[in-house]
N, C-alpha and C positions, 0 to 999 in steps of 0.2 A: 387047456394049458398048452398042449403041444401046438395047437393052431396059433396061439398067441406068439409062441417062440418062433414059429415058422414065419409069421408075419414080420416080426422084428428082423429076422435074418434077411428077408426079401428087401425090406427098406434099406438096411445097411448095404446090401449088395448093389442095389440101384444107386444109392448115394455115392458109392465108390466108383462105379463103372459108367455111370451116365453123367455127362457134363454138358452144360450150356455155355457156349463160348460167346463172350460179348463182342461187340463190333470193333472195339479198339485193341483187341488182342488176337494172337494166333498161337495155337498149340502144336508143338512138334511131337508126333507120335512115333514110337519105336516098337517093333515086334521082335522079341527075342534078340534085342540089341541092335537091330538094323532099322534104318529109317523106313517108316511105313507111309507116312503122309502128314499133311498139315491140316489141322482143323481150323476153319474160319468160323464166322459168326453162325450160330445155330445150335441144334441139339445133336449130340454125338454119343456113341456107345463104344466102349472098348472091352476087349475080352480080358477077364481077370487073369492075372499071373503072366499071361503071354504078352499083352500090350501094356505100355506104360507111357506117361506124359514125360518126355525128355526135357522139354523147355517150354516156358510161356514167354512169348515175345510181344512187347508193346509196339503197336503200329502207329502211335502218335508221334508227332515231331518232338524231338528232345533237344535239350540245350546242355552243352557241356562247357564249363568254364575251366580252361586249363591254367596251370600254374605259370607265373611269369617266367620268361626266358631271357637270358643275357645274350645279346647279339652284338655284332661289330659291323659298323658301316664301312663303306669303301674308303672313307677318309680316316679310318682307325679310331672311331669314337664308339665306346662301349655304352650301350643303353639297355634298359629292361623293357620288354614288351610282353603283355599278356593278351590272350585271344579268347574269343567265344565262338564255338562251332554249333550251328543249328543243323541237325541231321534227322533222318527218318529211315526206318527199316522198310525196305520194299520187297525183300526176299527173305522170309524167316528161315528157310532151310540153309541158304548160303550164309546168313548171319550166324547160325548156330554151328555149322560145320566148316565154315570158311576159314576162321582164324580163332586162335585160342582165347584171346581177350580183345575184342574189337575196340573197346574204348581206349585201352592202353596203346593199341596199334595206331589209332587216330592221333593220340597225344604225341607219339614219337614222330609220325609223319608231319604233324603240324610244326613241331620244333625244327625238324630238318628243313622243311620248306621255308619257314620263316627266316632261318639263318641264311639260306641261299638267296632269298629275295632282298633282304636288308643288306647283304654283302655287296650287292650290285648298286646300291643307292648311297649317296652322301647324306650327311646329317640333315641339311635343309630339305632335301628331297624326301627323306623319311618322315619328317614332321608335317610335310604338306601333301603327301601322296597316300593317304589312308585308303582311298577308294581303289587305287591301283594295287596296293598290297592285298586288300580284301579280295579283289577279283582274281588275282594270280593264285592266291592260296586256295580259294574255292575251286578253281579249275584243277589244280594239282590234287587236292584231297578227293574231289569227286571222281577223278579218273582212278585213283589208287583204291578207293573203298568200294567201287562198283562191283568188284569180284566178291565182296563180302556181303552183298545184299543191302548196302547202305547208300542212301542218296544224301549228299551234302548240299543243303539249300543255300546257306550263307555262312560266311566267316567274317567276323568283325574284330578289328584291332581295338581293344578296349582302352588300354593305356600305353602311352609311350613315355618312358621316364629317362631323360638324359642324365649325364653326370651332374653333380651338385654345382661345379663351377660353371658348366654350360647353362644350367638353370638360372644361376645368378646373373650371368651375362644376358640371357634372354629376358629376364625380369627387368634389368636395367634398360635394355633396348625397348621393351614394351612400355616402360615408364616414360622414356624419352619420346616415344611415339605418341603416348597419351598427352604429354605436355605440349608436343608440337600441334596435335589436333586442337587442344584447348587454346593455344595461342592463335591458331588459324581462326577458330570459331570466335575468339574474343576480338581479333582484328576485323573479322567480317561483321561482327555486331557493331563495333565502333564505326566501321565504314557505312553500314546501313543507317546508324544513328545520325552520322554527319550528313548523309544524303537526305534524310528526312528533315533535318534542321535547315539545310540549304533549300530544299523544296518548300518548307514552311516560310522561310524568309522571302523566297521568290514569290510565293503566293501572296504574302503580305504586301510586297512591293506592287504586285499586279493589282491587288485590291485597292491599295492606296491610290495608284495611278487611275484606276477606274473611277474611284470616288472623286478625285480631283477633276477628272474629265467630265463626269456628270455634274459636279458643282459648277465648273466653267460653263458647261452647256446651259445649266439652269440660270446662271447669272446673265449669260448672253441673251437667253430667251426673255429674261425679266427686263433687261435693258431695251431689247427690241420691242417688247410689249409696251414699256413706258414711252419709248420714242413714238411708237404707233399711236398710243393714246394722246400724247402731247400734240402730235401732228393732227390727229383727229380733232383735238380741242381747238387748236389754232384754225383748222379748216372750218370748224363749227362757228368759231367766233367771227371769222371773215365772212362766212355765209350769213350770220346774223346781221353783221354790219351792212353787208350788201342788201339784205332783205329790208333793213331799216331805211337804208338810203333809197331803195326802190319804193318803199312805202311812202317815204317823205316826198319823193318826186311825184309819186302818184297823187298824193294829197295836194301837193303844190299845183300840180297840173289841173286837178279837179277844182281847185279854188280860183282858177283863171287869174293869176297875179298880173298886176300891171307892171310897167317899166320901172316904177319907183321901187317896188318890192324886189324886183330882180336886181336892181342896182345896189340895194342894201345888202342882199345876199352875196353879191360879188365882192363888195367891200369886206364883208366879214370873212369871206374865204381868203381874200388877199391878205387881210391882217393875220390870219392863222398861218399862211404860208410864210409871211415875212417874219413872224415870231419864231420860226423853226431854226435849225442848225445849218441850213443850206446857205452857201455863199453866193449862189446865183438864183435869181427869181425870174421865171418866165411869165410874162404878162400876156394874157390872151389877146388875140388880134381884135376882138370886139371892143376892148377898151383902147381907143385910139390914143389917148394921152391923159395925163394926170389932170390937166386943166379942165378938160371936158368932164372928167369924172368928178372933180371938185365942184364944178358949176352945177352939175346934175344933183349932187348931194345937197348943195345950198338951196336949190329950188325945192327939193323934197322937204327940207327942214322948214322952209317958210310955209309950205302948204300944209305941213303937219306939225303944229306947235308941240304936240305931245311927245315928239321925238327929240326935242331940244333939251 
């Protein structure tokens, strides 16, 4: 029984005086009321009654959203601004012993710094210079909190709320800007539409002109082809006539015609010439005169009764 009680006491003793510190925390240890050391990650043992854990400090980056502050710009416009501070404890001892309430101290410094910065800016600059405000505040806060073991990583201006009348004026201006952009976009759209219509009309005119040009070319080629074929037909007809004449002459020559046949052919030719539209008739030199021609014809008729 005594052994069991002793075992229980040992477990309680170890549980109270042996601690495992996680990586994200730091323990501040005091001995008899004086700072002894800082426990970081790992297993640690303290002396009962003599040593105590004075504070547990988080080493993670923390976020503090401070209350909105009323500030006045250089052109005497009162507005409300609230900020967010991102900070981290880098020196647990300085954080615990450097200032009574570190978060309240950061809040007060943030308020003072913000009023000083905004007091140097006009309304329009304040609304458009968030990055400048953030950078200045981070620089001032980081320098002031370094002695407290705090590192300020970022300061963000979350909201800037101007007076109601200025908000209304800004809304009207923004509305006017939107309407202006809409008008510009509408005009640009109409311009583009007109350009496209004009381009379409131009393209149609070009296509019509091209079609008319091709049509004229095809008609001209067709007329040229018809003329060529007509000329070829006439040439073919002339060639056939010439061939027929040559064949007739050839046949006539092979038949060895006498003077009587030649005289008859001459008269037939003369009759055809005289029956034409010509006003002048040229008689070959072989036909000396009409009397000799008539006499020859008379003799031919007498000798050949079948011709009469």
